[in-house]
PALORO-112992 format. One line per 4 residues: number of its first residue (from 1); their letters; for each residue x, y, z of C-alpha. Coordinates in steps of 0.25 Angstrom, whole numbers. Example, Ala and Ser with C-alpha at 12.3 -4.5 7.8 and 13.67 -1.06 7.14 Angstrom:
1) as) 49 -18 31; 55 -4 29
This chain:
1) xxxx) -191 3 -167; -201 -9 -166; -189 -19 -168; -180 -11 -157
5) xxxx) -192 -13 -147; -193 -28 -150; -178 -29 -148; -178 -22 -136
9) xxxx) -190 -29 -130; -185 -43 -134; -171 -40 -127; -178 -35 -114
13) xxxx) -186 -48 -114; -173 -56 -116; -166 -49 -106; -178 -51 -96
17) xxxx) -178 -66 -98; -164 -66 -92; -166 -56 -81; -162 -61 -67
21) xxxx) -174 -66 -59; -176 -70 -44; -187 -79 -40; -189 -80 -25
25) xxxx) -198 -89 -17; -197 -93 -2; -203 -107 4; -200 -114 17
29) xxxx) -189 -105 21; -182 -105 9; -181 -93 -1; -178 -97 -15
33) xxxx) -173 -88 -26; -172 -93 -40; -163 -84 -50; -164 -84 -65
37) xxxx) -159 -75 -76; -146 -68 -79; -139 -63 -66; -129 -54 -72
41) xxxx) -123 -40 -70; -134 -34 -79; -146 -40 -73; -144 -43 -58
45) xxxx) -148 -29 -55; -163 -33 -59; -163 -42 -47; -155 -35 -37
49) xxxx) -166 -29 -30; -174 -42 -29; -161 -49 -24; -160 -39 -13
53) xxxx) -175 -41 -9; -172 -56 -8; -160 -53 1; -169 -46 11
57) xxxx) -178 -58 13; -177 -67 25; -185 -77 33; -180 -90 26
61) xxxx) -168 -100 28; -164 -104 14; -161 -96 1; -162 -105 -11
65) xxxx) -156 -99 -24; -159 -105 -38; -149 -101 -48; -153 -111 -59
69) xxxx) -160 -101 -68; -149 -90 -68; -144 -89 -82; -132 -79 -81
73) xxxx) -125 -75 -69; -112 -65 -66; -106 -59 -54; -117 -49 -52
77) xxxx) -128 -60 -52; -119 -69 -43; -117 -57 -34; -132 -54 -32
81) xxxx) -135 -69 -29; -123 -70 -19; -128 -57 -13; -141 -64 -10
85) xxxx) -135 -76 -4; -125 -68 4; -137 -60 10; -144 -73 14
89) xxxx) -132 -80 20; -130 -69 29; -145 -71 34; -141 -86 36
93) xxxx) -150 -91 25; -146 -104 19; -143 -102 4; -145 -113 -7
97) xxxx) -141 -110 -21; -146 -120 -33; -145 -120 -48; -133 -111 -49
101) xxxx) -123 -115 -61; -108 -118 -59; -105 -104 -64; -115 -98 -55
105) xxxx) -109 -105 -43; -96 -100 -46; -100 -86 -48; -108 -86 -36
109) xxxx) -97 -91 -28; -86 -81 -33; -95 -70 -31; -99 -75 -16
113) xxxx) -84 -76 -13; -81 -62 -18; -92 -55 -11; -89 -62 2
117) xxxx) -74 -59 1; -77 -44 0; -81 -41 14; -69 -49 20
121) xxxx) -59 -42 11; -65 -28 13; -68 -30 28; -53 -35 31
125) xxxx) -47 -27 42; -33 -22 40; -22 -27 49; -20 -20 62
129) xxxx) -9 -9 64; 1 -19 69; 0 -28 57; 1 -16 48
133) xxxx) 13 -11 56; 20 -25 55; 17 -26 40; 23 -12 38
137) xxxx) 36 -16 45; 37 -29 37; 35 -21 24; 46 -12 28
141) xxxx) 55 -23 32; 54 -29 19; 56 -16 12; 69 -14 20
145) xxxx) 73 -28 16; 71 -25 1; 78 -11 2; 90 -17 9
149) xxxx) 91 -28 -2; 89 -18 -13; 100 -9 -6; 110 -20 -6
153) xxxx) 107 -24 -20; 110 -10 -25; 122 -8 -16; 128 -22 -20
157) xxxx) 125 -18 -35; 132 -5 -33; 144 -10 -27; 146 -23 -35
161) xxxx) 141 -17 -49; 143 -3 -51; 145 -4 -66; 138 6 -76
165) xxxx) 136 -6 -85; 135 -21 -83; 146 -28 -89; 154 -16 -92
169) xxxx) 167 -11 -85; 164 3 -81; 160 2 -66; 159 16 -61
173) xxxx) 155 29 -67; 162 40 -60; 154 52 -66; 141 46 -60
177) xxxx) 147 45 -46; 153 60 -46; 140 65 -52; 132 58 -40
181) xxxx) 143 63 -30; 140 77 -36; 125 76 -34; 124 69 -21
185) xxxx) 137 75 -14; 140 89 -19; 125 92 -21; 122 89 -7
189) xxxx) 133 97 0; 124 110 2; 113 103 9; 122 94 17
193) xxxx) 131 106 21; 119 114 25; 111 104 33; 124 99 40
197) xxxx) 128 113 44; 114 116 49; 113 102 57; 127 105 63
201) xxxx) 123 119 68; 110 113 74; 118 102 82; 128 112 87
205) xxxx) 118 122 91; 109 112 98; 121 106 105; 127 119 109
209) xxxx) 113 123 115; 112 110 124; 127 109 128; 127 124 132
213) xxxx) 119 120 144; 131 112 149; 142 121 145; 147 111 135
217) xxxx) 146 120 122; 159 115 117; 154 100 115; 145 105 105
221) xxxx) 157 103 96; 157 88 99; 143 87 97; 143 92 83
225) xxxx) 156 86 79; 152 72 83; 138 72 79; 140 78 66
229) xxxx) 152 70 62; 147 57 67; 132 57 64; 125 69 59
233) xxxx) 134 73 47; 134 60 40; 119 57 44; 114 71 39
237) xxxx) 122 70 26; 116 56 23; 102 60 26; 103 72 17
241) xxxx) 109 63 6; 98 53 7; 88 64 5; 95 71 -6
245) xxxx) 103 61 -14; 96 48 -9; 83 53 -15; 90 58 -27
249) xxxx) 96 44 -30; 82 37 -28; 75 48 -37; 85 46 -48
253) xxxx) 85 32 -48; 70 30 -46; 67 40 -58; 76 31 -67
257) xxxx) 69 19 -62; 56 25 -65; 60 29 -79; 66 15 -81
261) xxxx) 80 20 -83; 85 10 -72; 80 -2 -81; 86 6 -94
265) xxxx) 100 5 -87; 98 -10 -85; 93 -12 -100; 106 -5 -105
269) xxxx) 115 -13 -96; 118 -3 -85; 118 -6 -70; 108 3 -64
273) xxxx) 115 2 -50; 128 6 -56; 122 17 -64; 112 23 -54
277) xxxx) 116 18 -40; 132 17 -40; 135 31 -43; 126 37 -33
281) xxxx) 130 27 -22; 145 31 -24; 142 45 -24; 134 45 -11
285) xxxx) 145 37 -4; 155 47 -8; 146 59 -6; 140 56 8
289) xxxx) 153 56 15; 158 69 8; 145 76 12; 146 70 26
293) xxxx) 159 77 27; 153 90 22; 141 89 32; 150 87 43
297) xxxx) 158 100 40; 145 107 38; 139 102 51; 152 105 59
301) xxxx) 151 119 53; 137 121 58; 140 116 71; 152 126 72
305) xxxx) 143 138 69; 132 134 78; 142 131 90; 148 144 87
309) xxxx) 135 152 87; 129 145 100; 140 141 108; 151 151 104
313) xxxx) 161 139 100; 170 145 90; 172 137 77; 187 135 81
317) xxxx) 183 130 95; 173 120 88; 183 114 78; 193 113 90
321) xxxx) 183 105 98; 179 97 86; 192 92 85; 191 86 99
325) xxxx) 177 81 98; 179 73 84; 189 64 78; 190 56 65
329) xxxx) 181 45 70; 170 55 72; 171 60 58; 172 46 51
333) xxxx) 161 41 60; 152 50 51; 159 48 38; 159 33 38
337) xxxx) 144 33 38; 143 41 26; 146 30 15; 136 21 21
341) xxxx) 125 31 22; 128 35 7; 127 20 3; 114 19 10
345) xxxx) 108 31 4; 112 28 -10; 107 13 -9; 93 16 -3
349) xxxx) 91 28 -13; 95 18 -25; 86 7 -19; 74 16 -18
353) xxxx) 77 22 -32; 77 8 -38; 63 5 -32; 56 17 -38
357) xxxx) 44 12 -47; 38 19 -59; 31 31 -52; 35 44 -46
361) xxxx) 28 40 -33; 38 29 -32; 49 38 -34; 45 47 -23
365) xxxx) 43 35 -13; 56 29 -16; 63 43 -15; 57 45 -1
369) xxxx) 60 30 3; 75 33 -2; 77 45 7; 69 40 19
373) xxxx) 76 26 19; 90 32 16; 89 42 28; 83 31 38
377) xxxx) 95 21 34; 106 32 35; 101 35 49; 101 20 53
381) xxxx) 115 18 47; 119 30 56; 114 24 68; 121 10 65
385) xxxx) 134 18 63; 132 25 76; 131 12 83; 142 6 76
389) xxxx) 151 18 80; 147 16 94; 149 1 94; 164 3 89
393) xx) 166 15 97; 169 24 85
């Protein structure tokens, strides 16, 4: 027990010899502070209160700091001394440092730079709303450029190299194409027929209601026939396919990307574009025009029913008037758009699927982006076709 006490008292005395100390004196408008001992993380708390008292003193023009007797110093000790220097610099007091070692000078300079840089970084104001808006526009433009290049890459790879294996002969797998046609085309018939019939009936009902004021009820046939066959039939079908099949393509390819199955295809010598993208793209190009024809018939059927109920136009009279109102150019004006819209939907869906990262959140984001981008570009393409048809008087 006596040995333990002696050891403890000896250790305390040794530590006391190296405790940080501050000797303060004032003479002729100069406040002098002499530091000694170890100024480290474990010991600076002993002089923190004393240093704060010194910071509050005033009535002199110069602060002289003597660091020659400091034995050890780390960032905590340097910060404490720098805090004292900063407090008097704000009061306009001249600072004089002397006796510091080379290491202490480097440490004080680094701590001072870091401390003085914090308010500038933390207090920096965010750019105004105009700069943020322009930045967002710039980012979207670069994203559009990257998406366009990726789409052209996938489209070119699909057209140029649809082979199932690199360096081997078999180019196209008919079974995969027919399987995708069944899923994307035949499986979509019920929803396409239902939605097209409802939209056709709504257009006929609203047209009959408005035209009845002018006694021109029969022209509802022209309205429904031209609007459905030239615009709404293919546009509604493309939008429904973008939401139904485009999202499925992105989810399928994206989930394979998450599980690294796309990389596995490359390792075993298969072309991922030929295996994953080509059958789906070909199936969409075949299925969308066929679905457009079905949607046109369903929409005209809904229009016939609505015209019969609201305007007493018999189905036979509706069909006779429809023969006069439309011709082959009206029908083909809509069908010509279908393959182009199918290519856009399939390409955008494949690009977004290939961009999926390793998380479920990334998959959800790219599926959403696939549907939104596909619908947006499809509507833009429809407007471009409308302007082109008007220019050539088609």
